[in-house]
C-alpha positions as CSV (number, residue, x, y, z in Angstrom):
1,X,9.1,-12.9,-0.3
2,X,9.1,-9.4,0.7
3,X,7.5,-6.9,-1.0
4,X,8.2,-3.7,0.7
5,X,4.9,-2.3,0.5
6,X,3.0,-0.1,3.3
7,X,-0.5,0.6,3.7
8,X,-1.9,3.9,5.2
9,X,-5.3,4.9,5.8
10,X,-5.0,8.9,6.0
11,X,-8.4,10.9,7.2
12,X,-8.2,13.8,5.0
13,X,-9.0,17.6,5.7
14,X,-12.4,18.7,5.1
15,X,-10.9,21.5,2.9
16,X,-10.8,20.5,-0.7
17,X,-7.3,22.9,-1.3
18,X,-5.8,21.5,1.6
19,X,-6.5,17.9,0.7
20,X,-4.9,18.4,-2.7
21,X,-2.2,20.1,-1.4
22,X,-1.5,17.1,0.9
23,X,-2.0,15.0,-1.7
24,X,0.6,16.6,-4.1
25,X,3.2,17.0,-1.2
26,X,2.9,13.0,-0.3
27,X,3.4,12.1,-3.6
28,X,6.5,14.2,-3.9
29,X,7.6,13.0,-0.9
30,X,7.5,9.3,-1.8
31,X,8.9,10.1,-5.1
32,X,12.0,11.8,-3.5
33,X,13.0,8.6,-1.6
34,X,12.4,6.4,-4.4
35,X,9.2,5.3,-3.5
36,X,6.1,4.9,-5.8
37,X,2.2,5.0,-5.4
38,X,1.1,1.6,-6.7
39,X,-2.4,1.7,-5.8
40,X,-5.0,4.4,-4.1
41,X,-8.6,4.0,-3.1
42,X,-10.9,6.6,-1.4
43,X,-11.9,4.2,1.2
44,X,-10.9,2.7,4.1
45,X,-9.7,-0.7,2.4
46,X,-7.4,-1.7,5.3
47,X,-10.6,-2.3,7.6
48,X,-12.7,-3.9,4.7
49,X,-9.6,-6.6,4.1
50,X,-9.6,-7.0,8.1
51,X,-13.3,-8.1,8.0
52,X,-13.1,-10.3,4.9
53,X,-10.2,-12.1,6.5
54,X,-12.4,-12.5,9.7
55,X,-14.9,-14.0,7.6
56,X,-13.6,-16.1,5.3
57,X,-11.9,-19.4,6.1
58,X,-8.1,-19.4,7.2
59,X,-6.8,-21.2,4.0
60,X,-8.7,-18.9,1.5
61,X,-7.2,-16.1,3.7
62,X,-3.5,-17.6,3.3
63,X,-4.3,-18.4,-0.7
64,X,-4.9,-14.8,-1.1
65,X,-2.1,-13.7,0.8
66,X,0.1,-16.0,-1.6
67,X,-1.7,-14.7,-4.7
68,X,-0.9,-11.0,-3.7
69,X,2.7,-11.8,-3.2
70,X,2.9,-13.3,-6.7
71,X,1.3,-10.5,-8.2
72,X,3.9,-8.3,-6.7
73,X,6.7,-10.4,-7.9
74,X,5.4,-10.2,-11.3
75,X,5.2,-6.7,-11.5
76,X,8.8,-5.8,-10.1
77,X,11.1,-4.6,-13.0
78,X,14.0,-6.4,-14.0
79,X,17.3,-4.3,-12.6
80,X,15.3,-2.2,-10.1
81,X,16.8,-2.3,-6.7
82,X,14.2,-2.6,-3.9
83,X,15.7,-1.8,-0.8
84,X,14.3,-2.7,2.6
85,X,11.8,-0.1,4.1
86,X,11.7,0.2,7.6
87,X,9.0,1.5,9.8
88,X,11.1,1.7,13.2
89,X,11.8,5.2,14.9
């Protein structure tokens, strides 16, 4: 089961106005191509997940991954097309 999600950690500029403009432009770009933001965090959640993955037993990590896939499968709206995403350049 593929969820077609991408997680980015972006180091924001120090200027508050630049941060706001960057955020608005990102949302516009995502929307323009049919995407949607499903989650946001103000910290580096990717590194946190990597550390937790190293600390937890493999079977617990695999169970958590399965639960995440199940959650995203339930959130999909009926009739909505989910075309595959690619990061290949």
